[in-house]
C-alpha positions, 0 to 999 in steps of 0.5 A: 118462064115467069109467065108459065109459073104465073099460069100454073099458080092461077090454075092451082088457085082456080082448082084447089078446093075442088081438087082437094074434095075430089081427092078426098072422095077419090081416096075413099073410092080408091080404097073401096075399089082397090080393097074390093079387087084385092079381096076378090082376086084372092078369094072368089074371083081367083084368076079373073083379075080384070073382072075383079077390077071392074066389079071393084070399080063399079062399087067405087063408082056408085060411092064416087057419084053420090059423094061428088054430087053431094059434096065436091060439086054440090054447087054445080049439080045438073038439074037432071040428076039421072042425065048427070048420073048417065054422064058420070057412068060413061066417064067412069066406064072409060076410067074402068076401061083404063084400070082394067086395060092396065091390068089386062096389059100387065097379066097378058101383055107382059105375062106377069103372074104375080097377083100383087104386081098385077094389082099394082099395074091396075092401080097405076091405071086408076091413077091415070083414070082419075086425072081424066075423071076430074077434068070430065067431071069438072067441065062436062058433068058438074059444070052448071053455072060455072060462068055465072058464079063470080068466083069463076067468072074470070077463069078463062083468062088463065088460058088467054095469051095475055092474062091479067095476073097479079104481078104479070104486068099485063093489063086486063082486056076490056070486056065486050058487052053482049059478046060471048067469051072466047073459047 
């Protein structure tokens, strides 16, 4: 149990800054998406809840890419910003599918007619999609020079069987010169 707690503490230490920034960007993007969706569902897109969710998510996605690129992952940006944007859009389409899918499921699968309850189901989908997005952004889109940065150079140890963690009693493994790090 101590080992699991030590690994979790190391993960928190590893990600906390990026998670905090990602959370702030995500909070604003959530307000943009949920607010846009709510307004659309109660006005010009009455009866088109899933489509309204997609419109709100599209607007929030553009905001999130700019904010994450310029702030959250500013030290990890790809050299090809359009390739980065394409990956970002792909991940966000998947996330939009999760949010719209939960909205669709609530409305048509569960036959819920209350717009506010359907909207809440969509927000649950946004939370699920947010978890997927963070890890995709961190490890696939904004991953430039992670291993070269001294702050992250030893992050792989968290996932090894015998990590060298403070207080764990484990001894660090000798580095293999010229060898690739274990995957």
